[in-house]
N, C-alpha and C positions, 0 to 999 in steps of 0.2 A: 640392585644398583642402577639398572637401566632406567627404572622409574625415577630415581633421584636425579640422574643426569638429565633425563628428559625435562623434568620440572625446572632444573636450573637453566637449561637452554631456552625454554619458553619464557622464563622471567627475563632472560637476557634480551630476547627478541622484543619483548614489550618495551623495555627501557630504551633500546636502540631506536624505536619508532616514536618515542614520546615527543611531545611538543617542545620546542626550543626553550620555552619559558620554564619547563619543569626541571627539577633537580636531577642531574645526571649522576651516575655512580662516580665517585672520586676514589679510584683504585689505589692511588698513591697517597691519599690523605691530604692532597694539596687542593688546587683550584678545581672547580667543577668543569664538566664538559670535557673537551680534549686538551685543555690547557696543561694537564699533568702528563700527557703522553709524549714520550721521547723516542725518536727513531734511533735504531742501533745500526751503525754504519761501519763496515770493515772490522767487525768485532771478532775476537777470539775467546772461546769459552773452554776452560780446562777443568778437570776435577777427577774424582775417583768414583766408580760405581761399585757399591758393596751391598751384598746380603751378608755372606762372605763375599770376597772380591770376585767380580766377574772375570772370566778367563779371557785370554788373548783371542781376538777376532770377534768378540761379542759386539753387537750393533748398538750404536748410540745415535739418537736423532734429536735435533732441536726443532721444535714446531712452533711457529708463530701464532700468537693469539691476538684477536682484535682488542684494541686498547679500551673499547667501551663495553663490549659484550662478553669478553673473554672466550668467545667462540674461536675455534681453530680456523685459520684463513686458508689452509691448504699448503702454505709455503713451509718448506722444511729444509734442513741442512743435515747431512749424514756424516757419521764418523764411525770409528771402531775402537775397541779397547786395545791398547798398545802392548800390555803385558799382563801377566797373571796377578799383578797388583791391583788391576781394575782401573788403571789410569787412562785418560783420554784427553784429546785436545782437538777442537773443531775450529777451523779458521774461516775467514772471509764470510762472516755472517752479516747479513743485511736484513733488518726487520723494520717495519713501519711503526711498531710500538715495542717497548722494552719488556713486555710480558711474554713469557714463553714456557713451554713444557719441554723438559729434557726427559727422554725415555731411553732406558737401557734394556736390551733383551739378550738372553744367552744363558749359558751354564755358569755356575759359580762354585767357589770352594766352600764346602760345608764346614762350619766351625765345629759341629758335633763329631763328624766322622774324620775330618781333615782331608777328605777326598773331594773330587769334582762331583757335582750333583748329577743325579741320574736323568734329570730332565731340565729344560730351560725354564726361566722365570722372567717376568717383565716388571720393572720398577719405574716409577715416575717421580718427577720433582717439578713443582710449579714455582717459578722464580721471577724476580724483577731484575733485569740485566742493566738497568740504568747506571748503577755504580758498581757493578759486579762482573768480574771475568772468571771467577772461580765458583763452580757449582758442583757439589757432591750429590750423587744420587744414592739413596739408601732406604732402609725400611721406614725410618721416620718420615722422610719426605713423601714416601708412597702412602703411608697410612693417613697422613694429614691432608692429602690432596682433595678428597671429596668434601671434607669438613671445611677447608679453606674456600673452596668454590661456593659452598652453601653460605658461609658467613659473609662473603663478598657480595654475592648476587642477591641473597635474601635479607641479610641483616645490614647491608650497606657499609660494612667495615672495609678499611683499606687492606691491601694484601699484607702489609707488614703487621697490622694488628691481628688479622685473621691467622697468620702463620704463628705468631707468638702464642695466641690463645690455643690453637689446635695442638701445638707441641706440648704445652702444659697439660692439656686434657689427655693426650696419649700417655704421657709419662705417669700421670696420676692413676691411670687404669692399671699400671703395674706397681703402684705404691712408691713411685719415684718423685721426689720433690726437690727443686733447686732452680737456680737461675743459670741456665746453660746458654751456649752459643746457638745461633740459628741452625736449624736441622741440616741445611745444605753446607754448613761449615764443619760438621762433625765427621770424624774419621776413626774407625776402629783400630787403626795402626798408630794412634797417637795417645799420649797420656791425658789425664784430666777426667773430671767427673762426668761431663757431658758425653765424652767419647765412651766412657765406661757404661753410661746409661744406654747409648745406642747399641753397643755390643751385647748388653744384657737383654734388651728387648729382642734383638735378633736371635739370640740363643733361646730365650723363652718361647718365642713364636715357633721356632723350628722344633725344639725339644725332640720328641721321638716320632714325628710324622715325616712322611716323604714330601716330595715337591708338590704333589697334588693336594696333600693335606695342608701344606703351608699356604698354597694359593687359595684354598677354600677359607682358611682362617683369616688371611689378609682381606678377602672380600667381605666376609661377615663382619669383621672389625670395622672396615671402612663404612659399611652401610649403617651400622649401629652408631658410629661416631658422627656421621655426617649431619644428622638433624638433632640427635640427642645430646651430643657432646660427651658421651661416656660409653664404655664397653662393659656391659653387665652380664655377660654370658657365664653364669656360675659353673655350668658343667665343664666348659672349656678351661676356665681359670683353674678349676680343681684338678683337671687332668694334667695341666701344666705344672701345678704345684706338686702333685704326686711324683711327677717325673723329676722335678727339681730337688725334692726331698731325697729321692732315691739316689741320684748321682752325687748329692752333697754328702749323704751319710756313708756312701760307699767310697768316697774319696775320688770318684772319677770325674768330678767337676774340674779337677786339675788337668785332665786330659785335654779339655777345650783350650785352656791357656797354652799347653804344649803344642797343640795343633797350630794355633795362630803364630806362636814363636817359631815353629819349624818352617813356616812359609818364608821366613827370612825378610819380611817386609816391614816389621815393626821394630822400632828402636826400643819401645817400651809398651807392652800390652797393658791397656788401662785396667784398673781394679774393678772389673765387672761383677766379680763374685759376690760382692756385698749386696748388690741389687737382686741377684738371683736368689740368694738365701733369704733375704728380707721378704721376697715375694711369697715363698712358701711358709715362712714363719707367720706372716700376717694372714695368709689364707687359712692356716690352721688355728688362728686365734692365739698364737703363742706370744707375739710381740717381740720386742728387742731382747737380746741376751747380753747383759753387761755385768760389770763387777757387782753392782747392787743386787743383781738377781742370781748371783752365783749359787749353784746347788738347788735352785728353785725347781720344783716339778710342776708341770702343767699338762693338761689333756688337750688333744686335738678335737675341737668341737665342730669341725666341718663334716656334716653328715653325708656329704657327697664323696668324701675322701675314702680311698682304700684303707687308710690308716685311722679312720674315725674311732675315737675313744682311746687311741694309743697314747701312752704317757711319754713325755719328753722331759729331759733334765737339762738345765742351763749350766754348762761347765766350760770354762776357759773361752768365753765369748761365743759359744756355739751350742745350739740345741741338738741333742741326740737322744736316742732311745736308751734308757738306763741299762747298763751292762755292756753296751757297745762303746768302745773308745771313740771319742770324736776325732775325725781326721785332722791332720795338721793343715793349716791354711796354705793355699798355693800362692798366696800373694802377701803383700805387706799389710793387708787390711786386718784390723784388730777386732772385727765383729760388730762394730757400731756404725750404722749408716751416717754419713756426713762427717765422720771423724777422720783424723789424719795422724799418722805415727810421728813420733818425735824421739829425739835421743834421750830425753829425760825420763824420769819415773812418772808413771801414770798417776792421775789424781786419785785413783782408788787404792794407793799404797798404804793409806791409813788402816791400822789394824781393825778388822771387822770380825767380831766373834760370832756373828750370826751366819753360820755356815749352812744352815738350812732354814728356809722361811716358809715352807709349806706344811700345814698342820693336818692335811687331809689326803695323804698319799694313799695309793692302792695298797691293800693289805700285804701283797707279796713283796713289797719293798721295805716292810717294817722288820727290823732285826729282832731276834728273840730276846726275851727278858733274861737278866742274869739268873744264875741258879738259886741265889738267895731269895728270889721272888717267884719260885716255881709253883706257889700255891694259887697263882692266877692260871687256872687250867684252860682247856680248850672250850669250856662253856662261856668264857668271856670273849667279847668281840673287841678286837683292836681297831680303834677308829683314827689313830694318828700317832705320829712320832716326830720329835724334834731333837736336834743336838746343837749345843753351843760350846764356845771356847775350845774348838778343835777336839770335840769329843769328851771334854772334862765334865760337861753336864749333858745327860741324856734324859729325855722325857717321853714316856709312853702314855697314851690315852686309851682307856678301856671302858666298856659298858657292861653292866651286869648281865647274867644269863637271860636269854629271851623268854624262858618259861616263867619269868616273874611277872609278865604282862597281866594286868587286871587283878593283881593280888597284892595288896599293900602289906598284909601281915607276912606273906611269904618273902617279899622283898626285904622287910626289916629283919626277918629271921636269918636270911642268907647273909645280909650285911653284918649282923651280930656274930655269926659263925666266922666270918672273915676276920673280924676284930679279935676274936678269941684266938684264932690260929696265928695272927700276927703277934699276939702277946706271948704265945709259946715260943715264937722265933726270936723273942727279945725286943720287939718293938715297944716303944713307950708313947703314951698320948702326949702330944705337944700342945694342943689347944685347938680352938675353933676360930677360923678366920673367914673374912669375906671371900666370896668365890673368886678364884683365880684360874683363868683358862678354860672354864667349863661353859658350854655353849648354850646361851639363852635359858638359864636355869629357871624352873618354875617351882613355886611353893616353898622351897628351902633355900635361903640366901647364904647359908653357912657351909663351909667345908670343914671336915674333921680330919686333923692332920696327925699322923703317927710317924715316928722316926726311929732309925736304928743306925748306929755307927759301928762299923766293923772293919778293923785294920785301917786302911787309908781311904775307905769309901763310906759315904753317908747315904742312906736310903730314906726317902720321904714318900709316904702314901697319903693322898688326900681322897676322902670319900664324901660324896655329896648326894643326898636324896633328890630325886627328880620325878616329876609327873608330866607325862605327855598326854595330849588329847588324841584319842583314836577315832575310828570311824563312828559316825552317828553320836559323837560326843562321849564315847566310852573313855575310860581312864586307863592309862598304861603306867604302872608303877615300876620304877627301876632305880638304880643308882649308878653314878659315874665315878671313875677312879682315875687319878693322875699319879703315876709312879715316877719319881725323880731319883736319879742316881748321880751323886756328886763325887768327883775323884780329886785326889791331891789337894784338898783344901779349897777347891773352887767354890766361890761364893754364889749362891743360887741367884739366877736371873729370872724375873717374872716373865711368863709367856703372854699374859694379858692382864691389864690392870683395869678392872671394871669401875673403879672409883674415879678414873680420869674424867675430867670435865669435858674433854673433847668428844666423849662418847654420848654425852647427855643431849646434845643438840647440834644442829647444823651450824657450821662456823659463822661468825658474825659477818664474814665477807659476803655472805649470801642473804643478808637481811633485806637487801634491795629486791630480792626475787620473791618475797613472801606473797605479793599480790598476784603473781603469775603461777603459783603452785597450788593445784587442787589437792595434792597429797604428797607426802614425803615419807621416807623410811630409811632407817639405818640398816644396811644390809650386811656389812662386814667390817671387821676391825682387826688390827694386829699390832699389839704394843711393841713387839720386837722391831718391826720395820717402821713403826709410828705412822701407820696408814689407816684411813677409814674410807668406806665406800657408801655413799648415799644415793638413793634413787628418788626422783620426784616426777610428778606427772601434771600436765595441764590438760584438762578435759574441755573440749570445744563442743562435742555433740555425742549423742548416743543413737543407736538404731537397733531394732529387733528384726532379725532375719530368720525366716523358716526355710530350712534346706532339707532335701532328701539326703539320706546317707550316701557318702562318697561323692556328692555333687560338688561342683566348683563353687568356691566362696565368691559371693557377689558383693563387692565393695562399692560404696557410693563415692564416685570420683569427686563430686562437688563437695562432699563433706571432708574428704581427704585434702582437697585444695584449700578449703577454709582453714583446716588445721595448719597447713603450710603457711598460709598468710599470717596466722597468729604466731607461728614460730619465727617468722621474719621480724616481727616486732620484738620478740624476746632476744633475738640475736643482736639487734641494735642496742638493747638494754645492756647486754653483756659487754659490748664494746664501750658503752658510756661509763661502765663501772670498772674499767681498768683491765678487762680481759683482752687477750690478744688472739686474733684468729690464726689458727695453725694450718688447717687444711680441711678439705671435704673428701670423703670417699664413699664408695658404695659396697654393700654386702648383701648377698642373697639372704632373704629372711630365714630360709631353712638352714643356712650355714652361719647364722649370727651367733656370736660368742655368748652363750648363756652364762659363762663365768663373769661376764661384765654386769651381771645382776639385773639385766633388763627383763621385764616380763615378756612373754612371747607376743609379738606384735605382727600384724599383717598389713600389707599395702596392696594397692590395685595391681601393680606390675610385679609384685614379688620381690622388689628390691628396696632395701633400706638405705636412704641417703643420710650419712652421718656428717655433722659439722663439729670440728674439734677446736676447742679454745683452751688457753692456759693463762695462769696468773701466778706470780711469785711475790711473796711478802717476806718480812723478816721471820715470820712464824712458820710459814708453810708454802708449799707449791701445790696449786690446784689445777687439775685437768678435767675439763668438762666436755662431755659428748652429748649433743642434742640431736634428736631425729624425730621425724613424723611417722605415725603409724597408729593403727587401731588395735587396742587390746580386744581379744576375742574370748568370750566366756560361753560355755554351753549351759543354757538355763534349764532345759528339760528335753527329754526324748520320748516320743510317743508314736506308735504305729509307723516306725521307719523314718520318721521326720525328727530333725533336731532343731530346737529353737535356740538361736545364738544371739548374744548381745555384743554389739560392736561399740566400743568406747573410743571415739575419735579424739585426737589431740596430739600432743608431742611429749616425749620422754626426755628426762635429763639425768645423766649419770655423772656423779661428782666423785672423783678420786682425789683424796687429800694426802699429801706426804708431809708430815710435820717434821721440823728440823731439830726439835728438842722436846724433852718432856716438860 
């Protein structure tokens, strides 16, 4: 941090000594030189100082800054915190320029424990007092300080512009997006999304560390943000996410709200919980939990997490581990970031029969087959389960015994024995149909369907021959089974319609992108939720790199930069074709969500910068994720060395949600 501050000071000295004909910094965004500098005379500044709130007697100082260089002049005015609410007021302030630093030092009330901190902390706020007499000092003003100084002194931005940019960058690091008030106007004791964001950042940064740990985190965050504009510490982010997940699932997140309420200074504690839970959801790659994803199961793909590979289920607006009841929300938040509650019925009140949308759950969550289907013994592998219409249609997916690999005659013999056994149980052959719900079938495009009606239940068994390609092009012969159980006259609903045109090619909405795509592939589809996922790639360069085992990957920064330049062209093309920019965020490459169907990619700094766009038409809603990176392939290994191929370029992931069949 000292290195950055020193460089900022050197830059300031240079500008201060420049020739009068040169452009001077225009800190206020107005006239150059000292025309925009305003003296502050007999001024009073009041506000609140909050990590949690600083306790009575903590020191507050107003320090004057030079209007040209932003260097401290040495003039200061001192005050103290008047109550445990953290409020202060300093009178009779006289400054030669309106630019000042407000600094608070002392003990604070910890939102996590509800008690006074074990050690003091110092927070700062850079402000323009020209038209302002109220300045709050908080974690956002502190974290933005170095970034604002850099943007003003190095990038020649006005203080107002720099503060607006820095605040958005800080919040983006925590997955928070919105147009909020300026940081020095935010207050954890008042309602509103901006105040909720401030409290959430304060809670997340503190999490389970002591004051020394908090101080270290603040310093590392400030250094990373100052010149880079982002905080990409995957280890720290994951540690915070694991903590947030733990307190959320245990229901102890509500204790933080009670702590703030018990201080008796807040008329209404802002709904910070939505940002805390959203942080760990995104860190784990789960995404939002809403009515459309009710009962969906998804895996934590963050390899740094203590809960890596753990499965979570979306129920009642919250992700939780299957078998654990989700805790009741401690606020009025309904589980969706940016949403607000209302007295009316939610838009999701329309009957939705798709009570489960995941077809690849872990085996231990799949219920047993009915007794009438007990001929599918333990030699069969269960690969998925779905239920529709509140349990009136259940579907099991199975694969034939593993010992059939490499033996076509044996496969056909076992399948034939299964058919004969079903005949003895009263099943009848219904006919051969095009494949429905079977995954990327090879060699045989027909499924053979057998059915049985018993009392008020209909059983349907579909059998499909399949051929897989094994190691060194060997063949693996097997068959797949779909077992459907229909109750109370429920009409069967298809799980996947392979004849649908939308699975044949990428939507016409992306015809404009053809010249920018080196390759594209349909990765996933689900006819129940009317979704498809396509991936596409644009190759800009390749390189062969020979590395010793376990050595560091050597990326070519110039090739990566060239790919970035190429991506900027495509981003403009997206905008020109009706797509709306949503946001950008960063993810560590080793924590990138593989369920987003992106090939494993690497970058020079280990961070993937994603840009998200969306577009909605009468037919569908499209969500597009574009990011730069090199695909890495091991070409050969010899004598302890590995020859790798790096394919530089950018990747495009296209999620399509169709509105009707």
